[in-house]
C-alpha positions, 0 to 999 in steps of 0.5 A, a space after each residue: 488310552 490305547 495300549 502301548 507296546 515297548 520293543 526292547 533289544 538289549 545290548 543293541 550295540 553288541 548285537 549289531 556288531 555280532 551281526 556284521 562280525 560273527 567271528 566275535 561270537 565267542 569272544 569277550 569284547 568291550 565296546 568303547 566310546 573314545 569320544 569322551 575325555 576318558 574312554 568308557 565302556 558302552 556295551 559288552 559282548 555276551 562272553 563278558 561276565 558281569 556288568 561293566 557298562 559305564 566303567 572307564 576302559 582302564 578299570 574295565 580291563 582289570 575285570 576283563 584283562 583278555 577282552 577285545 576292545 572294539 571302538 564304538 561305531 555310533 553311525 552304524 548303530 544308528 543306521 541299524 536302529 533306523 532299520 529296526 524302526 522302519 521294520 516296526 512301521 511295517 506293522 504299525 504306523 505309530 512308532 516312537 524311537 526312544 533310545 538306541 534299542 528301545 521303541 514304543 509302538 501303538 497297538 490294538 491290544 491283540 496278541 497277533 499284532 505283537 507277534 507281528 512285531 516280534 517277526 518283523 525284527 531279525 532273529 539275532 536281535 532277540 527282541 523283548 516286548 512289554 504291553 501296558 496301559 502306558 509307556 513306563 509299565 510297558 518298558 518295565 514289562 519288556 525289561 524284566 523279561 529273561 528272553 525274547 517274547 511278550 509280557 503284559 502288565 497285570 491289572 494291578 500295575 503298582 503291585 507289578 512295579 513295586 519290587 523293581 529297582 528305581 534304576 528303571 525310572 527315566 530320571 536323573 542319576 542325581 535323583 536316584 542317588 538321593 533316593 538311595 540316601 533315603 533308603 528307597 531302592 525299589 519302586 514300591 518304596 517310592 510309591 509308599 512315600 508322601 507325594 508332597 514330601 517328595 515334591 518339597 524335596 525334589 521338585 517336579 522330578 520327585 513327583 514324577 518318580 512317585 507317579 511312575 512308581 504307582 503306574 501313572 504315566 501320561 506321556 503320549 506316544 509321539 510317532 516319528 516324523 519322516 523328514 525328506 532327504 536326498 542321499 548319495 553314496 560313492 565308492 572310492 578307490 582303494 586306500 583313499 587317504 589323500 585330502 585331494 581325493 576326499 575333496 573330489 569325492 565331496 564335489 562328485 556326491 554334491 553334484 549328484 545330489 543337487 542334480 536330482 529332480 527333487 532338488 530343483 528350485 529347492 535348498 538344503 539347510 543341513 548336510 551329513 557326511 558319512 565315511 565308511 573306513 578301512 578297519 575303523 569305525 565310521 566317521 560322520 560330520 553334520 553341517 548346518 548351513 546358516 542360510 539355505 544352500 541351493 547349489 552344490 558349489 556353495 555346499 562343497 565349499 563349506 564341507 571341504 573347508 571343514 575337511 581341512 581341519 577335521 578329516 577321517 582318521 583312516 582310509 575311506 572305502 565309501 562316502 555318503 552325503 545326505 541333504 536334509 531339512 529341504 526348503 522351497 524355492 532357492 530365491 537365488 537371483 539370476 545373473 545378467 551376464 552369461 555363465 560361460 563355464 555353466 554353458 560349456 558344462 551343459 553342452 558337454 552333458 548334452 553331448 554325453 547323453 546323445 553319445 550314450 543313446 548311440 552307444 546303448 547306454 554306455 558312458 563315453 565322456 569322463 573327467 580326470 581329477 588329479 587327487 594325488 599327483 605326487 603319489 609314487 603309486 601311479 593308479 592313486 594319482 588320478 581318478 576318472 569320473 563321469 561328467 554326468 552328475 546323475 550318473 551313479 558311476 563311482 570314482 575309478 582309478 586311472 592306470 589300473 595295473 594288469 597282471 602279466 606273465 614275465 620271464 625274468 633273469 637271475 636278478 629278477 630283470 624282465 627278459 620277455 613279456 606275454 602280450 595276448 597269446 604271444 611272448 615278446 622279447 625285451 630288447 632293453 631296460 631303459 629305466 628302473 626305479 623302486 619304492 617301498 611304502 612299508 608304513 601304509 595300511 597295506 604296504 606296497 613294495 614295487 620295482 619298475 622297469 621301462 622296457 623296449 621291445 623289438 618293434 621299438 614300442 615301450 612298456 612299463 612293467 613292475 614286480 610286486 616284491 611282496 606278492 612276487 607277481 608281475 604287472 603291466 602299467 599304462 599311463 606312466 610318463 
């Protein structure tokens, strides 16, 4: 059996957090999983002393009262682990992802290849590599290293494993608890037992523990299989909180995904919806379709239906849709009657692409989508999207404010506004209104003025009361 390397990144979640938030480097921090019945500590930043992993948050806070609590961002950690595995695959084609931060790699036994594995990963991961004749030996060799580098299992594997804790065994907690009741705390003590006695008491799991403790591990390395998938990402307007905007974003992403050439005549069995949130962990949902979906409309109907009851808990900055488990021909039966709406969309798309050629690639036709027509902030009421589903344009807000210079009176009313390089006098204030959205993640306080000018034209201006700046806003009726 060829040698195997175990690549370990200890405290993977903590290292992933520090990579994107280096300001936490000197902080005591607890990474907490709140998806369980009770919040549990799943990792700790280096500044935390002692092992608090697995503790309920309330108990862990008694040991580290000043620690910063960080909500676990599992989609981000899985994404980082996926990038780690892809980097290892640049060195070896045989890579198996075991658990978060742990991978097994098929190697040729040369030190050069293991050096390449170390260099393939970012320095902040501080990877530890163990080399052995099997997975368990390699795992223990990597785990017991005190720093980044490479360790090998010596020829006498059983003697090497003997002093180490039974906690390293890949078995149930119930078994290790039972072994401790028998005063068996090290792998050597387990290896010294009669295998038949362990088999009678604990079944096949007991025999497995005995074999691993003696350095016997026949588990094969199972290289990853790469499923074909299609992914589309869309940046959303700032502070995307309304369900209408999220539904519009789902439509847009699915249109783009199903418009890709690889999806023509095919169907998807799975869709994953991921949202990057403002000052909160990423939110993710997976949808398993009972039968393959070959069109974006049906997929959108299913996903948006779920959003009615399960939606992101914070404003969405970006949304990603991934279609996976792709199948062959959709088998959808064509209609005997013409689809007038589809025909209209097709003709609009042809027009858009012809105009794009004439305008040197510039987008020309867009669709306006009402996402929050009731919202007091005008730029959050309507979004603009390209009618071309293959376009990678994001959702752009309509009526984006433009900062202007204004001369104001003693009551902060506008007296003149600079348009271009000229100052224009305000001849009258036709309407005035205000709002204070103090409860939002980014509080908004504005005073609006609809003003007349000497040329009888009207403008809508507002003063941001929190910034003290003036803006001109179009599209306000």
